[in-house]
C-alpha positions, 0 to 999 in steps of 0.5 A: 454478535449485533443487536437488530431490532425487528422493528427497524428491520421491518421499517426498512423492508416496507421501505425498500419494498416500496422504493422497489416499485418505483425501481429505485427512481427518487423522482417517481417515489416522489411523484407518487407521494405527491399525487397521495398527498393531493388525493389523501385527506390529511390528518389533523394535528394536535395544532389544528386542533387546538387553533379551530376550536379556539376559533370555535367557542360554543355558545355560553364558553369564556376562554383567556389564558392564564400563568402556568400553574405554579409559575408566572408563564403565561404563553399568550397562543392558547394552542400551547399555554393554559387556558380557564375556561367557564361553560354556562351550558356546560353539557350535565354529564361533565359535572360541570358548575355553569361558574367552575373554571376548569384548566385546561391546554392543546399541549402535551408537555404542558399537561404533562407537568400538571397532571391531576392527582388523587387525595391523599394522606401525608406522611404524617397522617394528614388528609391531603386534598387532590388537585385538579391539574391541567388537562388535555384536550385531545381525541377523546376527551369528554370535554372535548368530544362536548365541545366539538359537538356544542359547535356541530350540533350534533353527537360525534361519530364514527364517522366523524373520527374517521375523517379527522384521521385518528380513531376515538380509541387512539391518540393519533394526534 
């Protein structure tokens, strides 16, 4: 007996129902998809978000491309590399000093390679400091939200998130 994936079966049923509306005519399906593309807003990708942010820094923010931690690797493309940010006018709720440097990235893979760690104790019983890691700037992150609000001049609303594509509760990008 062959195992059946219910999710795959559901996707196939939906695909079949959609194609059936057009009598399985690929030209008609193509025209319908193109029409939807023209009428529905484009969703914001992580890359588009990064490119926009890097061309719209808020007042008092300095952004420089730096090597990935513990390496000499510098990715000059700020949308994929490691960035050192200082923000003189960072909102107080972020807890960031005006001259404090924060390592950030728009790349999930880079952030995954350098997660934050909590302070702890080594096997020898010696206290070990935590490390900040590289912060991922994506939807819902307080630092990114403060950045966008500083550029826009007003707090983001649910409608703003909806217009951009993802919801604040999910990381669709």
